[in-house]
C-alpha positions as CSV (number, residue, x, y, z in Angstrom):
1,X,25.2,-22.2,1.5
2,X,24.0,-19.2,-0.7
3,X,20.7,-18.5,-0.9
4,X,19.3,-18.7,-4.6
5,X,16.3,-17.9,-4.1
6,X,13.1,-15.8,-2.0
7,X,10.0,-17.6,-2.1
8,X,6.6,-16.5,-2.8
9,X,5.4,-13.5,-0.1
10,X,8.6,-14.1,1.6
11,X,7.9,-11.0,3.3
12,X,4.5,-9.6,2.5
13,X,3.1,-7.2,4.3
14,X,6.8,-6.9,6.3
15,X,6.1,-3.6,8.1
16,X,9.2,-3.6,9.9
17,X,11.4,-4.2,7.2
18,X,12.8,-0.5,6.6
19,X,15.9,-2.1,4.4
20,X,16.6,-4.8,2.3
21,X,19.4,-6.7,0.7
22,X,19.2,-8.6,-1.9
23,X,22.3,-10.8,-2.4
24,X,24.4,-11.5,-5.0
25,X,23.5,-14.8,-5.4
26,X,19.6,-14.4,-5.9
27,X,18.4,-15.8,-9.3
28,X,14.6,-15.7,-8.5
29,X,12.1,-13.7,-6.7
30,X,8.8,-15.4,-5.9
31,X,5.5,-13.2,-6.3
32,X,4.6,-10.9,-4.2
33,X,7.9,-11.5,-2.0
34,X,8.4,-7.8,-0.7
35,X,4.2,-6.5,-1.5
36,X,2.8,-4.2,1.3
37,X,6.3,-3.6,2.9
38,X,4.7,0.1,2.8
39,X,7.9,1.1,5.3
40,X,11.0,0.0,3.4
41,X,13.4,3.0,2.5
42,X,15.7,1.6,1.4
43,X,16.7,-1.4,-1.2
44,X,20.6,-2.6,-2.1
45,X,19.7,-4.5,-5.0
46,X,22.9,-7.0,-5.9
47,X,21.3,-10.0,-7.4
48,X,24.0,-10.4,-10.3
49,X,22.2,-12.5,-12.7
50,X,17.9,-12.5,-11.6
51,X,15.4,-14.3,-13.9
52,X,13.0,-12.1,-15.4
53,X,9.4,-12.2,-13.4
54,X,6.0,-12.5,-14.8
55,X,3.7,-9.9,-15.4
56,X,1.7,-10.5,-12.7
57,X,4.6,-10.9,-10.0
58,X,4.2,-8.2,-8.1
59,X,7.3,-8.1,-6.3
60,X,6.7,-4.7,-4.6
61,X,3.7,-4.1,-4.8
62,X,2.7,-1.0,-2.5
63,X,6.1,-0.9,-1.5
64,X,7.6,2.1,0.3
65,X,4.4,4.1,0.2
66,X,4.5,4.8,4.2
67,X,7.6,6.6,3.3
68,X,9.1,10.0,1.3
69,X,10.1,7.4,-1.5
70,X,12.2,4.3,-1.9
71,X,16.0,4.8,-2.8
72,X,17.5,1.4,-4.8
73,X,21.1,1.3,-5.2
74,X,22.3,-1.5,-7.5
75,X,25.6,-2.4,-7.4
76,X,28.7,-2.5,-10.2
77,X,28.4,-6.5,-10.4
78,X,24.8,-6.6,-11.3
79,X,24.6,-7.3,-15.1
80,X,20.3,-7.4,-15.7
81,X,17.7,-5.4,-14.3
82,X,14.9,-8.4,-14.4
83,X,11.4,-7.9,-16.2
84,X,8.5,-6.9,-14.3
85,X,11.0,-6.1,-10.8
86,X,9.1,-3.2,-9.9
87,X,5.8,-3.2,-11.9
88,X,2.4,-3.7,-9.9
89,X,0.6,-5.0,-13.0
90,X,-1.2,-1.8,-14.4
91,X,-2.7,-1.3,-10.9
92,X,-1.8,2.6,-10.3
93,X,-3.0,2.5,-6.4
94,X,-0.6,-0.7,-6.2
95,X,2.5,0.7,-7.0
96,X,5.8,1.1,-5.2
97,X,6.5,4.6,-4.3
98,X,9.9,4.1,-5.8
99,X,11.5,7.4,-6.0
100,X,15.2,7.4,-6.7
101,X,17.9,4.7,-8.4
102,X,21.2,4.7,-7.9
103,X,23.6,2.9,-10.0
104,X,27.1,2.2,-8.0
105,X,30.6,2.3,-9.6
106,X,31.2,1.4,-13.4
107,X,28.2,-1.0,-13.8
108,X,28.2,-4.2,-15.5
109,X,24.1,-4.1,-16.7
110,X,23.8,-4.5,-20.0
111,X,19.9,-4.8,-19.7
112,X,16.9,-3.2,-18.4
113,X,14.1,-5.8,-18.5
114,X,10.6,-5.5,-20.2
115,X,8.5,-3.3,-17.3
116,X,11.2,-3.8,-14.8
117,X,10.5,0.1,-13.3
118,X,6.9,0.6,-15.2
119,X,4.3,2.7,-13.1
120,X,6.8,3.8,-10.2
121,X,7.3,7.1,-9.1
122,X,10.8,7.4,-10.2
123,X,11.9,11.3,-10.9
124,X,15.4,11.3,-12.4
125,X,16.1,8.2,-14.9
126,X,19.5,7.4,-14.9
127,X,20.3,4.7,-17.9
128,X,24.2,4.0,-17.3
129,X,27.3,3.5,-20.2
130,X,26.8,-0.6,-19.6
131,X,23.1,-0.2,-21.0
132,X,22.8,-2.3,-24.5
133,X,19.6,-3.5,-23.8
134,X,15.8,-1.6,-22.5
135,X,13.2,-3.4,-22.8
136,X,9.5,-3.1,-23.7
137,X,7.6,-0.1,-21.5
138,X,10.7,-0.4,-19.1
139,X,9.7,3.0,-17.7
140,X,6.5,3.3,-19.2
141,X,3.8,5.6,-16.8
142,X,6.9,7.0,-14.6
143,X,4.4,10.3,-14.5
144,X,6.6,11.7,-11.6
145,X,9.9,11.7,-13.7
146,X,11.0,15.4,-14.8
147,X,14.7,14.2,-15.6
148,X,16.3,11.9,-18.0
149,X,20.2,11.0,-17.5
150,X,21.5,9.0,-20.9
151,X,25.3,7.6,-20.5
152,X,25.6,5.3,-23.1
153,X,28.3,6.1,-26.1
154,X,25.7,4.0,-28.3
155,X,22.3,4.1,-28.2
156,X,20.7,0.8,-26.9
157,X,18.3,-1.7,-28.5
158,X,14.9,-0.4,-27.4
159,X,11.4,-1.7,-27.9
160,X,8.2,0.8,-28.5
161,X,7.1,2.5,-25.8
162,X,10.2,2.4,-23.2
163,X,9.4,5.4,-21.8
164,X,5.4,6.6,-22.8
165,X,3.8,8.2,-20.5
166,X,7.0,10.0,-19.2
167,X,6.5,13.8,-19.1
168,X,10.1,15.3,-19.3
């Protein structure tokens, strides 16, 4: 049987978790599923079509805070990055320590959801060629960002303030 959901609080406060693989079959992730996993270093994100998350979902709240920064590796099969995936809902002290996002191969991802990477510590923002839509405030307040790399040959559809607060 394929796992299709990760329950709310499933791995909250699990400091033994250093590496996480989210499988292709995941369609939903519950509130605070990986919150306070402060030693989390690497996330392999393979969920092909995960539903958008609510603003106060806190999936990765404070994750990676006891590391030099988390690395997220996104499979080439992923079609969307859900809204609010890494967003700590305006609580900067709880933001995940997300250092980098690596897109594998030729990306199939067309959408980066609203607030997906908002308020993270990401240093380089990379937009793959496949992206056609970037949701509102997707990278807002990523104050550690110092580089933006854009690969789309056609500008993606964007809403206002997708990168407000980015100082590059």
